[in-house]
N, C-alpha and C positions, 0 to 999 in steps of 0.2 A: 548233498546239499543243493547242487544245481537243479536236480529233479524236484526237490522240495520248493525251491524258488520259483520254478516254472509253474508248479501247481498253485502257488500263491498268486502269481500274476493272472492266472486264468480266472480266479474267483475274486479279483480285486477290481474295483471301478477305477478307471484311469482319470476320472474327474475329481472325485473326493479322496482317492487313494485309500479307501477303506473296503471292507468286505462288501460285496454286492448286496443291496437291500431291495427287495422286490425287483429282481433282475429282469431286464428286457433285452432281447437280441434283435437288432435292426437288420435290414436287408443285406448290408455288406458283411455281416457275420460278427461284428463286434458287440459286446454286451456292456450295459451300464445299469446303474441304479435308475429306477423309473423316474424318481424326483430329480436326479442329477441331469439326465438327458433332457427332461422337460424344461428345466431352468436354463440349460445351455441354449436350447432353441428359442425360448421365450425372450431371453436377454440379448440375443444376437442382433446387432444393429442393422445388419443387411436383411434380416427377416428371412434368411435362407436356412433351411434345415439340412445340415450336413454332419457327417461323422467327425467327431473331434480328433480321431486318430488318422483315418485314411482320407478324410476330406471329401468323401463321396456325397454328392448332393441328391436330395430326395424331393421330388415334386409329384404329387402334392405331399403334404406332411403325413408321414406314416401314422397309422393307428398303433399305439403301444400296447402290447399284451404281455403279461407276466410270463416268464419262462419258468414253468413249474419244476421241470427236471433240474435246471441250473440252481433254482432256489433251494431244492432239497440237497443238492451236492454241497452248496455253501454251508448249510446247516450241519451236514455230516462232518465236513472238514473243521468246522468250528469246534465240534466236540472232541476232535483229536488233539487239541491243545496247540494249534498253530497261531493263535491270536498274538502271543508274544513275539513269535518269529516274524509275523507281518510287521509289527511295530519296529522291530530291529531292522528289517529290510528296507522300510520306506522312510521312517521318521528320523529327524535329526536329534542327536544327543547334545549334551552341554559342550562337547569339544568339536562338534561338527559345524561347518558353515551351512547356513540355512538358505533355502530358495527364497528369493525376494518376491516371487510372483504368487506363491501359494498364499491364499487368503485365510485359510482356517489353520489346521495344525501344520506346522512347518516341516518340510521334508528336507532330506540331505541334498545339498547342491553338488553337482558333478563338474560344472564348469562355470567360470566367470567371464563376462564379456567386458573388455577394457574400453569399448566404445559406448555401449549402452550403460556401463557401470552397474550391471545387474548380475547376480548369481542365479543359475538355473538348475532345477532338478532335471531328471531324465525326461520326464514328460514335457515340461515347458521348454527344454532345450530343443526338442524335436520341432516345436512350433517356431522357435527362433531360426532354426536351420532351414525350415521350409520356405522362408522368405529369401529370395535371391539376393536382395540387397543386404539383409542382416547376416546372411551366410558369409559375406566377405569380412565381417568383423573379426578381430583377433580374440581368441578364447584362450584362457589360461586355467590352470588348476585352481580350485577354490582357495582363497586366502582370507584370514581374519583381518588382515590389513585393509583399510578403506581402499576401494578400487581406484579412486582418483589419486591415491598415493603411489600407485604402481606404474612404473615406466612401461608404456605400451611397446617400446622397442626392445627393451632388455629384460622385461619381467622382474625388475628389481625395485625395491622400495626407494622412492625419491626423497633423500634426506639432505640434499644440497640445493641451495638457491643460487641461480646465476643472475647476478645483477646486470650483466651486460645484456642478456636477452630477457630479463625479468620473468623467469620461469623456474619451476622446480625441476631438478634433474637427479639421476642416480649416479653412482660412482663410475659406472661404465661410460655414461655420457660425458663425464668430466675428462675422460681420457680420449674422447673421440671428437664429436662436433663442438664441444665447449672447451676444448683444450686452450689454455692461456687466457680464458675469460676471468672476470672478477667474480669470484664465488665465495660464499660463506655458508656455514651450517644453516639449514632452513629454520631451525628453532631459534637461532640468534637473530635472524632477519625478522621473524615473527615478533620477537620481543621488542625489537627496535620500532617496528611499525605500530605495535600496540601502544608504545609510549607516545607516538605522534597522535594516535587516535584519542588518547586520554587528554592530551593538551587541547585538541579540537573540541572534545566533549565539555571540558571545563569552560572554555570560552563560550560555547553555545549555551550552557546553563547560566552564565553571567548575562549573556544577551537576553535570555528569556526573562530573567529578573528585571532587567532594565525595561523591556517591553511591557511587562506587567505593571510596572510603576507608571509608565506613560499612559497606559489604559486608565489608571485611576485618575491621573491628572486631567485626561480628556473628560472623564465623567464629572469632575468638578467644574470644568468649563461649561458643560451642558447645563448643570444646575444653576450656575451664575447667569448664563444667558436666559434661561427660563425665568429666573427671578427678576432680572432686569426687564425682560419683555412684559411680564405681568404688571410690573410697576408702571411701565410706560403706558400700557393700555388703561390702567386705572386712572392715571393722571390725565390722559387724553380725554377720557370720558367726562371727567369733571369739567375740563375746559370747554369742551363742545356742548355741555349742558347749558352753559351760559349763552350759547348762540343757537338756541333751540330751533328757531325757524330758518335763520339764515344759513347755518352751517351743519344742519342735521345730516345731510347727505355726505358732506365732507368728513364728518366724524365717523360715519360708517366706513368710508373709504380708507381713512387712516387706520382704523382698527383692523380692517381686513389686510391691509398691506403690512402692518406690523406683525400680525399673526403669520402671514406668508413668509416674511423674512425670518421670523422665529423658527418656523418649520424648516426653512432652507438651512439656517445655521445649524440647527440640531441634527438635521439629516446628514449634512456634510461631516459633522464631527462623528456622528454614529457610523458613517461609512468608514471614516478613519479608524474608529474602534474595531469594526469588523475586519478591516485589513490587518490591523495589528494582531487580532485574535487568530486570523488565518495564518499569519507568520509564526505565531507562538505554536499553533498546531503543527505547522511544517517543521519548526525547530524540534518539537517533541518527537515527531516522526523520525527526523534525521538522527536525533540523539538515540532513539531506540534502535535504529538501524546500525549506528556505530557501536552501540552497546552489544548488540547481537554479534557483530563482527569481532568485537574485542573479546568476547567470551569463547570464541572458537578455539579449540585446542589442536585441531589438525592443521599443521602448517601449510600443507598444499592447498587445501580449500580456502584457508584464510588468505594466503597470498594471491590466490586466483581472484577472489572477490575484492581484495584490496586494490588490485591494479585497475579495477573497473570504477573505483570511486572518482569523483571529480576532485579538483585541486582542493586540499584541505584548507588552504589559506582563505578560501571563500567563506569558511564557517567562522573565522576568528576575527572578522572585522565587521563592526556594526555601526551604522550611522543613525543617530537619534532623530527625533522629530524636532524641527525648528519651531519653537513656540512663539507665535506672534500675538501681541495683545489685541483683543478685539474691542471695538468701540461699542459702548452700550447705547441704550435708547434715550439717554438724557438729552442729546442734541435734538431729538424729535420734539420733546416736551418744550425745550427752549424755543424752537422755531414756531411751534403752535402758539405759545404764549405771546411771542412777538407779533405773530400774525393777528392774534386777538386784539392786541393793543392798536395795531395799525388799522384794523377793521373798525375799531371804536372811533378812531380819529376820522376815518372815511365817512362813517355814518353821521357824524356831527356836521359834516359839510355836505348837505343834501344836494348842493349844486354841482358836486364833483363826482364823476364816474371813473373810479380808478380800479384797475385790475389788481387782485391780490398778488404781491410779489413772492418770488421764491427766495427765502431768506436763509435756509440751512446751508452750512458749509459742506463742501464736497469731501468725500473720503474715498481714496483709491482702493480698488480691489487688490488683494494679494493672491496671485495665482499659484495653484499647486503645480510643482514641476512635473513634467511628463514621467510616466511610469518607466522605470529602467527595464531593459529586456532581460538582464541576467537574473535567473530565477533564484540564485542562492545569495544575492546581495540585498542588503537592507536599503530601503528607499527613503530619501528625505521627504518630509511632508510639511505643509504650512496651512494655516487656517485661511479660509476665504473671508475677507472682511465684509462689512455691511455695505450696501449700495449707497449711492449719493443720497443724502437726506432729502434734498429737494425732490427726488423722485417719489418720496413717500407722500408729500403733501401737494405735489405739482398737479 
């Protein structure tokens, strides 16, 4: 059987792990499928042509020529019925642990690295051991258990969670470094943590609904502002028509300023809308992240990821938008009407040269509070009010 295995290795490509196809033998003596060695050299990031097995470097790139004798030998051995033996020798069966590096048909893993968390077949294990740093990693026999569930110190499955040190341990760790610590079964700890995640998710979903409702309210405000602004422009034009010569320029100024304030108000509210939508997107992302974590079945990976989460209390408190009533443009119309009446009185007295007064009442701005730095907290918002009405006609 050993002799038979040696024969198989001689006619097998160490890259694709199948019988050699159009075999080529490079200067170091190793043989590969022509397509396999070409792809290996073409895809090498260093653009250096080297043997995948012995790492011999070739400069310049060798010209590949088919090894006719080796090709005939492969064909002869195929006819002897060794195809099945090759598959049994290399490829993994249902009960075998597979190599995580193989990209095509999976081969049997011979070792698992507890640092890389990867299982390797014979060929890929050689590449792992060729690296001086990787060679220091701890290797164990292949196991169907997830590698992050195996204790790197005792090679045992970690089924216990140490609350004192916030990490998973095996039963041997419990009798050694973690003796006397507060410990529970890892599955029980995962169940408790999942309950907390569900509470956080429920609150996030409620917050999302509240934010969506606030977006609708903001849209109603936009429509109301637009309607009021349009009405103000319409009425202003009617009034200034009566003052064709005297106030034509003033009419244009008022219209321009009203439109400018309209755009300012709409822009500010739409900015608030966008911020709310961004927070909704962020909440959805957080919910998806928590859902993915909640669906984890492996307690070691779950608890490892859980400890990296921020404080869950940050997800369950939401501050709504403070709604401040905005002043519409009726004050502008009233001021213009009064100005017209005053102007009529002034015009009747030709001997008096009186400046048009500013008659509109002032209205204070409501400032938006500064953006809070905490990325997971909801921020209070307020609407920015209209400017002082006298600024419109002044």
